[in-house]
Biotite code that builds the C-alpha atoms (Angstrom):
import biotite.structure as struc

atoms = struc.array([
    struc.Atom([123.482, 94.702, 120.588], chain_id="A", res_id=1, res_name="MET", atom_name="CA", element="C"),
    struc.Atom([127.413, 94.216, 121.118], chain_id="A", res_id=2, res_name="ARG", atom_name="CA", element="C"),
    struc.Atom([128.826, 92.486, 124.085], chain_id="A", res_id=3, res_name="LYS", atom_name="CA", element="C"),
    struc.Atom([131.354, 92.515, 126.195], chain_id="A", res_id=4, res_name="GLY", atom_name="CA", element="C"),
    struc.Atom([131.116, 95.065, 128.663], chain_id="A", res_id=5, res_name="ASP", atom_name="CA", element="C"),
    struc.Atom([133.471, 94.765, 130.823], chain_id="A", res_id=6, res_name="LEU", atom_name="CA", element="C"),
    struc.Atom([137.647, 96.558, 129.145], chain_id="A", res_id=7, res_name="THR", atom_name="CA", element="C"),
    struc.Atom([140.481, 94.555, 129.363], chain_id="A", res_id=8, res_name="ARG", atom_name="CA", element="C"),
    struc.Atom([141.986, 96.294, 132.412], chain_id="A", res_id=9, res_name="GLU", atom_name="CA", element="C"),
    struc.Atom([138.515, 95.351, 134.554], chain_id="A", res_id=10, res_name="GLN", atom_name="CA", element="C"),
    struc.Atom([139.057, 92.239, 133.424], chain_id="A", res_id=11, res_name="VAL", atom_name="CA", element="C"),
    struc.Atom([143.191, 91.591, 134.222], chain_id="A", res_id=12, res_name="ILE", atom_name="CA", element="C"),
    struc.Atom([141.895, 92.941, 137.875], chain_id="A", res_id=13, res_name="LYS", atom_name="CA", element="C"),
    struc.Atom([139.305, 89.951, 138.264], chain_id="A", res_id=14, res_name="ILE", atom_name="CA", element="C"),
    struc.Atom([141.213, 87.081, 136.409], chain_id="A", res_id=15, res_name="VAL", atom_name="CA", element="C"),
    struc.Atom([144.582, 88.180, 135.708], chain_id="A", res_id=16, res_name="GLY", atom_name="CA", element="C"),
    struc.Atom([147.076, 88.695, 132.643], chain_id="A", res_id=17, res_name="SER", atom_name="CA", element="C"),
    struc.Atom([148.135, 85.568, 132.062], chain_id="A", res_id=18, res_name="LYS", atom_name="CA", element="C"),
    struc.Atom([144.260, 84.404, 131.412], chain_id="A", res_id=19, res_name="LEU", atom_name="CA", element="C"),
    struc.Atom([143.256, 86.970, 129.832], chain_id="A", res_id=20, res_name="VAL", atom_name="CA", element="C"),
    struc.Atom([146.539, 86.853, 127.376], chain_id="A", res_id=21, res_name="GLU", atom_name="CA", element="C"),
    struc.Atom([146.014, 83.173, 127.073], chain_id="A", res_id=22, res_name="GLU", atom_name="CA", element="C"),
    struc.Atom([142.367, 83.593, 125.348], chain_id="A", res_id=23, res_name="LEU", atom_name="CA", element="C"),
    struc.Atom([143.662, 86.408, 123.604], chain_id="A", res_id=24, res_name="GLU", atom_name="CA", element="C"),
    struc.Atom([146.122, 83.690, 121.394], chain_id="A", res_id=25, res_name="LYS", atom_name="CA", element="C"),
    struc.Atom([142.412, 81.192, 120.608], chain_id="A", res_id=26, res_name="GLU", atom_name="CA", element="C"),
    struc.Atom([141.067, 81.345, 117.261], chain_id="A", res_id=27, res_name="ASN", atom_name="CA", element="C"),
    struc.Atom([138.031, 82.957, 117.597], chain_id="A", res_id=28, res_name="CYS", atom_name="CA", element="C"),
    struc.Atom([134.409, 82.191, 115.867], chain_id="A", res_id=29, res_name="ASP", atom_name="CA", element="C"),
    struc.Atom([131.101, 83.367, 114.670], chain_id="A", res_id=30, res_name="PHE", atom_name="CA", element="C"),
    struc.Atom([128.692, 82.849, 116.872], chain_id="A", res_id=31, res_name="THR", atom_name="CA", element="C"),
    struc.Atom([125.389, 83.422, 114.792], chain_id="A", res_id=32, res_name="ASN", atom_name="CA", element="C"),
    struc.Atom([123.902, 85.396, 116.318], chain_id="A", res_id=33, res_name="ARG", atom_name="CA", element="C"),
    struc.Atom([121.372, 87.770, 115.236], chain_id="A", res_id=34, res_name="LEU", atom_name="CA", element="C"),
    struc.Atom([121.494, 91.496, 116.275], chain_id="A", res_id=35, res_name="GLN", atom_name="CA", element="C"),
    struc.Atom([117.907, 92.932, 117.416], chain_id="A", res_id=36, res_name="THR", atom_name="CA", element="C"),
    struc.Atom([118.900, 96.663, 117.779], chain_id="A", res_id=37, res_name="ASP", atom_name="CA", element="C"),
    struc.Atom([120.049, 97.369, 113.695], chain_id="A", res_id=38, res_name="GLY", atom_name="CA", element="C"),
    struc.Atom([123.704, 96.920, 113.963], chain_id="A", res_id=39, res_name="ASP", atom_name="CA", element="C"),
    struc.Atom([124.187, 94.142, 111.389], chain_id="A", res_id=40, res_name="GLU", atom_name="CA", element="C"),
    struc.Atom([128.110, 93.782, 111.958], chain_id="A", res_id=41, res_name="SER", atom_name="CA", element="C"),
    struc.Atom([128.849, 90.037, 112.251], chain_id="A", res_id=42, res_name="VAL", atom_name="CA", element="C"),
    struc.Atom([129.603, 88.762, 116.092], chain_id="A", res_id=43, res_name="GLU", atom_name="CA", element="C"),
    struc.Atom([132.789, 86.516, 116.659], chain_id="A", res_id=44, res_name="PHE", atom_name="CA", element="C"),
    struc.Atom([133.879, 85.503, 120.116], chain_id="A", res_id=45, res_name="THR", atom_name="CA", element="C"),
    struc.Atom([136.703, 83.162, 122.255], chain_id="A", res_id=46, res_name="ALA", atom_name="CA", element="C"),
    struc.Atom([135.980, 81.204, 124.989], chain_id="A", res_id=47, res_name="SER", atom_name="CA", element="C"),
    struc.Atom([138.475, 80.161, 128.220], chain_id="A", res_id=48, res_name="ILE", atom_name="CA", element="C"),
    struc.Atom([136.916, 77.601, 130.906], chain_id="A", res_id=49, res_name="LYS", atom_name="CA", element="C"),
    struc.Atom([138.522, 78.448, 134.488], chain_id="A", res_id=50, res_name="PHE", atom_name="CA", element="C"),
    struc.Atom([137.836, 78.177, 138.349], chain_id="A", res_id=51, res_name="VAL", atom_name="CA", element="C"),
    struc.Atom([137.315, 81.808, 140.164], chain_id="A", res_id=52, res_name="ASP", atom_name="CA", element="C"),
    struc.Atom([138.161, 82.298, 143.825], chain_id="A", res_id=53, res_name="ASN", atom_name="CA", element="C"),
    struc.Atom([135.511, 80.710, 144.891], chain_id="A", res_id=54, res_name="GLU", atom_name="CA", element="C"),
    struc.Atom([136.313, 77.133, 143.484], chain_id="A", res_id=55, res_name="GLY", atom_name="CA", element="C"),
    struc.Atom([133.269, 77.899, 141.127], chain_id="A", res_id=56, res_name="LEU", atom_name="CA", element="C"),
    struc.Atom([133.107, 77.183, 137.295], chain_id="A", res_id=57, res_name="PRO", atom_name="CA", element="C"),
    struc.Atom([133.061, 79.774, 134.533], chain_id="A", res_id=58, res_name="ARG", atom_name="CA", element="C"),
    struc.Atom([133.378, 80.996, 131.692], chain_id="A", res_id=59, res_name="TRP", atom_name="CA", element="C"),
    struc.Atom([135.701, 84.296, 130.207], chain_id="A", res_id=60, res_name="LEU", atom_name="CA", element="C"),
    struc.Atom([134.854, 85.944, 126.305], chain_id="A", res_id=61, res_name="THR", atom_name="CA", element="C"),
    struc.Atom([136.098, 87.778, 124.282], chain_id="A", res_id=62, res_name="VAL", atom_name="CA", element="C"),
    struc.Atom([134.123, 89.240, 121.731], chain_id="A", res_id=63, res_name="TYR", atom_name="CA", element="C"),
    struc.Atom([134.525, 90.436, 118.416], chain_id="A", res_id=64, res_name="TYR", atom_name="CA", element="C"),
    struc.Atom([132.631, 92.346, 115.954], chain_id="A", res_id=65, res_name="TYR", atom_name="CA", element="C"),
    struc.Atom([133.194, 92.247, 111.951], chain_id="A", res_id=66, res_name="GLN", atom_name="CA", element="C"),
    struc.Atom([131.776, 94.581, 108.784], chain_id="A", res_id=67, res_name="ASN", atom_name="CA", element="C"),
    struc.Atom([129.695, 91.842, 106.948], chain_id="A", res_id=68, res_name="PRO", atom_name="CA", element="C"),
    struc.Atom([130.942, 93.763, 103.570], chain_id="A", res_id=69, res_name="GLU", atom_name="CA", element="C"),
    struc.Atom([134.426, 92.776, 104.724], chain_id="A", res_id=70, res_name="ASP", atom_name="CA", element="C"),
    struc.Atom([133.293, 89.309, 105.231], chain_id="A", res_id=71, res_name="LEU", atom_name="CA", element="C"),
    struc.Atom([132.416, 89.408, 101.905], chain_id="A", res_id=72, res_name="GLU", atom_name="CA", element="C"),
    struc.Atom([135.530, 91.218, 100.565], chain_id="A", res_id=73, res_name="LYS", atom_name="CA", element="C"),
    struc.Atom([137.947, 88.553, 101.495], chain_id="A", res_id=74, res_name="CYS", atom_name="CA", element="C"),
    struc.Atom([139.746, 85.746, 101.317], chain_id="A", res_id=75, res_name="ASP", atom_name="CA", element="C"),
    struc.Atom([141.572, 85.397, 104.130], chain_id="A", res_id=76, res_name="ASP", atom_name="CA", element="C"),
    struc.Atom([139.795, 86.393, 108.002], chain_id="A", res_id=77, res_name="LEU", atom_name="CA", element="C"),
    struc.Atom([143.879, 86.386, 108.979], chain_id="A", res_id=78, res_name="GLY", atom_name="CA", element="C"),
    struc.Atom([143.757, 90.137, 106.584], chain_id="A", res_id=79, res_name="SER", atom_name="CA", element="C"),
    struc.Atom([140.633, 91.780, 109.124], chain_id="A", res_id=80, res_name="LEU", atom_name="CA", element="C"),
    struc.Atom([141.201, 93.976, 111.731], chain_id="A", res_id=81, res_name="ASN", atom_name="CA", element="C"),
    struc.Atom([140.510, 92.189, 114.390], chain_id="A", res_id=82, res_name="TRP", atom_name="CA", element="C"),
    struc.Atom([139.922, 94.435, 117.166], chain_id="A", res_id=83, res_name="GLU", atom_name="CA", element="C"),
    struc.Atom([138.141, 93.864, 120.426], chain_id="A", res_id=84, res_name="ILE", atom_name="CA", element="C"),
    struc.Atom([134.888, 94.960, 121.420], chain_id="A", res_id=85, res_name="GLU", atom_name="CA", element="C"),
    struc.Atom([135.221, 93.707, 125.076], chain_id="A", res_id=86, res_name="GLY", atom_name="CA", element="C"),
    struc.Atom([135.533, 90.900, 127.282], chain_id="A", res_id=87, res_name="TYR", atom_name="CA", element="C"),
    struc.Atom([132.234, 89.912, 130.022], chain_id="A", res_id=88, res_name="GLU", atom_name="CA", element="C"),
    struc.Atom([132.455, 86.363, 132.302], chain_id="A", res_id=89, res_name="ILE", atom_name="CA", element="C"),
    struc.Atom([130.035, 83.965, 132.809], chain_id="A", res_id=90, res_name="TYR", atom_name="CA", element="C"),
])
């Protein structure tokens, strides 16, 4: 099951555009999470720690998914289409 239920617009309303833009500049990495719903896509994430309005430490995470065949064929991960699937706040 893919993660990232929040849209960019929803996250900007919660944490502001500056933090979202900072997160989107971060390098993502494999999560090694296996999906149990038959989706064979490979999950990548990037995260930033922040403090919410109540002073609690939280994480803002962005999710990307890649087709395994595309990963096998490429020599440079930067050549792939890195479309954002969604965001989550923990």
